[in-house]
C-alpha positions, 0 to 999 in steps of 0.5 A: 499556856501563858508563861508570864506572871503578872505581879511582876515585870516582864523578863525582858524589854521586848520579844524578838521571837516566839514559837511553841518551843522558845520565847527570845526578850532583848533586854537593853539597860543604859549605865544606871538603868534597871530591869523591874523585878521580874519572875522567871517562870521558864528555866532560860539562857541569857546572852550578852551581846554588849556589857561589862557588869550588872548588879542582881538584886533577889527577891530577898534582898541580897545583892549579886554582882555578874560580869556580862562582856560580849558573848558571855553567857548563863544558864538558869532553871525556872523560879528566879525573881531579881531585878537586873542593873546596869552597873558599867559606864556602857550600855548592857545589850542581850537576848534572853531565851526562854524554854518551853521545853522544859515539861518533857525534860524528864522523856530525855535519854541523857545518852543521846548525843543527837551527833551523825557521825557522818559530817561535821559537828554543827558548831565548833565547840560546846559552851554548855550542855545539859538534859535540855539544850546544847551551847554552841559557838561557831566563830569564822574569819573574814571568808572562813567556812564552817564544813558541812553539817547535820542539824538533828535537833531544832535550834536557835542562832544568837548572833554576837558579832558578824555581818554577810553570811552564806548557807550551800545547802546539801541539795545544791541551793545557795542562800544568804542572810545578814547576821549582824549583832543580836539577829535572832533565827530559829530553825527545824531540824533536818538542815544539812549544809556548810555555812561561810562568812561572806562579810569582807570585814567582819569576823562572825561570832555565834551562839548556837542553841540546840533543842533536846526535844523529844517531840520532834522527830529526829531524822532517821539515819539508815532509812535502809531500815524502815519499812511500810506498815499495813494494818487491817484493822478489820482482823483487830479485836476491839478492846473494851474501856473502863466506860460503858459502851466505848471501845478502841482498836489502837492503831499507832501511838509514840510512847515518849510524846503520847501521841496516838491514833486509834479507832473508837467506837462508842455504842447507841446511848453511850458517850463522855458523860463530862465536860473536860479539856485535853493536854494536846490537839484532838482530832476525830473523823467520823467513818459511821454513825452519828455523834454528839457534842450535847453542849454545843450542839455539833454532830459528827456523821460520816465524813465529817472531821473536828478538831479540838485544841489543846486545853479547849473545854468540850463535852459532854457527848452522845452517841446518837448511833452506834458510830466508829471514829478515827481518833489522833491525838499529837501528844498526851490525852489528858492533865490527869485520869478523867473521873470516868475511867477507872483504869489508868491506861484507858487514859492514855 
């Protein structure tokens, strides 16, 4: 998905980092300079590295002033259209973090805390929190450390000031990094470590942004409760769908994200009648039969693996023979219910 509005300027001067969850921009304005009018299509967090005062001119023409000293931050929902002018006598330097996880926001349980009580908190104090992110501060004097902590969520580090750091991991590994002003780092969930400021002259100060993303599996803190699961699909009954000739055995699904694994069966001569696209990646593995994507001539036969990327239009399809396939989605199946299904649950 393109999160840019081509009618306006970009929301920053250059992209520092981007993945499927966040995009981090740099803004650098010298006294009197402006960032042209831009449209924030995503919710975002702006963290000042250097600055004093900015003027914000909104789409309707009114102007507001904003104090932006080093370490200050502001969270905004999507939709802002404005331009920024550095109204001070020193340069303004910042990081803007756009959050691509907004579509999942309604799936987040506001009661979830995402703390592991067996360890210290991931940082020293919470500066801001909503149902999408939690913003922390870490402040370490020269030689000081932060106790062992467990990152249960993916997170972004934005260094406001500092230098050389060291991490001691739970497995005994030691890693070092230089996290000077403006440093940006993304890490996945699951890390357990202790952090030390190893710089000989500078204190360390950062803003740590946790992403409350339900699509990411959180580490289970009580693995003794986990059990292996074995399913004999031969003992299960095929459920007919509201498209003639198609039936399914659902093996696994995640109600929060829409991801699923199923066996699907098409009788000879049946298939998906129209071109369509999916709201997530689709993976197919053919167990038996011959299953054709008629628009491209791709034919799945036993042992063939097929991947259709999220958003790519494909189809129609035709079962040349009775065909059984393993079908996997890593998220919701369709952007909306296809016309060939009468029952809403058949599109999930």
